[in-house]
C-alpha positions, -999 to +999 in steps of 0.1 A: +000+000+000+013+035-007+025+056+022+009+087+036+016+113+063-006+126+090+003+163+090-018+173+120-025+153+151-025+160+188-005+130+200+001+146+235-037+146+241-047+127+273-068+103+251-035+088+239-018+087+273-025+050+279-017+035+245+003+058+224+028+031+214+000+009+201-014+040+182+019+045+166+022+008+157-012+009+140-001+040+121+030+021+109+010-009+100-013+013+079+018+028+062+014+063+078+051+068+079+053+103+093+032+122+118+032+158+131+021+164+167+006+199+171+011+221+202-019+240+217+000+259+244+036+259+257+033+228+278+015+209+250+042+222+226+070+209+248+052+175+250+050+174+213+088+181+210+094+154+236+074+129+215+094+139+184+126+132+203+114+097+213+099+086+179+117+089+146+083+091+127+070+120+148+077+157+142+064+187+162+046+220+155+048+245+184+024+273+193-006+285+213-042+278+202-063+310+197-092+297+217-070+298+248-055+331+239-068+347+271-046+323+291-014+330+271+015+351+285+017+386+272+046+378+251+049+342+240+077+350+214+107+341+236+093+306+243+084+301+207+119+311+196+135+286+219+112+257+209+116+266+172+154+258+174+147+221+179+156+201+147+123+183+146+101+214+151+088+218+115+064+248+119+046+272+143+010+268+153-016+260+154-024+297+155-051+320+141-085+332+151-115+313+166-148+331+172-169+300+180-166+303+218-166+340+223-180+351+257-213+361+242-219+325+231-218+314+267-234+344+283-254+369+262-248+397+286-211+395+280-210+407+244-188+436+255-161+411+262-160+397+226-139+425+212-113+421+240-111+383+232-108+390+195-080+415+202-061+390+224-063+364+197-051+388+170-021+398+192-012+362+198-015+354+161+008+383+152+034+370+176+034+336+159+038+353+125+067+375+137+086+345+150+078+326+118+095+354+098+125+354+122+130+316+122+121+308+086+094+284+097+059+282+081+026+284+101-003+261+107-035+281+107-066+274+127-096+295+118-132+289+130-160+313+121-133+339+115-123+334+079-122+370+067-104+384+098-079+355+096-071+361+060-069+399+065-044+394+093-021+370+074-024+386+040+005+411+046+028+381+051+020+365+018+052+361-001+072+363+031+061+331+047+038+301+038+008+289+056-016+259+056-052+263+066-057+231+085-090+212+087-103+232+058-140+230+053-148+263+035-165+266+001-145+267-031-146+305-034-128+308-001-103+282-012-095+303-042-088+333-019-064+311+002-046+298-029-043+332-044-020+342-015+002+311-022-012+292+009-022+256+012-051+238+028-054+204+046-083+180+047-095+158+076-119+130+080-148+154+076-144+147+039-159+112+045-190+124+064-223+119+046-234+155+052-201+170+040-207+172+002-196+208+003-162+198+017-159+171-011-167+198-036-139+219-022-116+189-024-126+185-060-117+221-067-082+219-050-054+210-074-031+182-065+000+197-049-020+224-031-033+203-002-022+178+025-040+152+045-045+151+083-066+135+110-067+162+137-066+132+161-081+125+185-110+145+168-130+140+136-127+103+131-136+095+094-163+070+084-166+041+093-150+051+126-173+081+135-180+085+172-147+068+182-113+083+190-095+093+158-059+083+153-032+086+126-039+052+110-072+066+098-054+087+071-060+056+051-098+061+050-093+098+044-070+091+015-093+066-001-121+091-001-100+120-014-086+098-042-121+089-052-132+125-052-101+136-072-104+106-096-067+097-090-049+066-078-038+062-042-002+060-055-006+094-072-022+109-041+005+095-019+032+110-040+017+144-043+006+149-007+038+136+007+058+158-016+037+188-007+042+180+030+079+178+027+081+209+006+060+228+032+077+212+062+113+209+050+126+194+082+105+163+075+126+154+045+149+124+050+186+133+049+201+129+016+229+103+014 
């Protein structure tokens, strides 16, 4: 079977604490040969780096998730710079904007706090982008119900750094706006969901070489595993669905998505003899 990569997983999540070695064994058995563990705060990022140190097939992305921006230190850049020096840290993130759980969603009388939360997310996002420019690393973007603001904030960096919009589920017109800036997208198990035809339409509109595959483990398990914990081995189900949508072979999809990942995350490339 052709090999694939899982370019976005949260392997430090407590859901994997008891059986991570078995999870990695199942990924290997499914020919998922490389995985990236994504940090969501500094402690999570350090755990991701530690996992990368212990496992040859695992790499790390370090950053602070926007939904926890209010808990972040005022200046996260020194810590990010330190983590970014590690040879297996392949990008910064996940970072961006997330408006799904603004204060007004939980308590209607707290709408006045929404702008403060948006500003704290934007400031944290800018810090990631600044460190990305300094270190030469690319960024993994999280956006939820914030597409226009996210794109506006990163647009000035187009041509200076590269970004991937992970777990992409936007319509094709928004895909075109992302690609026009030279950025990539990544697709999860959502593509297999019965009610996700719009995502499959976006997959169909995305050229080979402009997207990667991911699980976002332990979330978003693809069919037929919906409702269970997701894990990197399930890239196989995602790749089968994407290949069908694209009308290409698994071998072709393997070659293009792995090449795209290694181009975007150069530290993932095997050393040349």
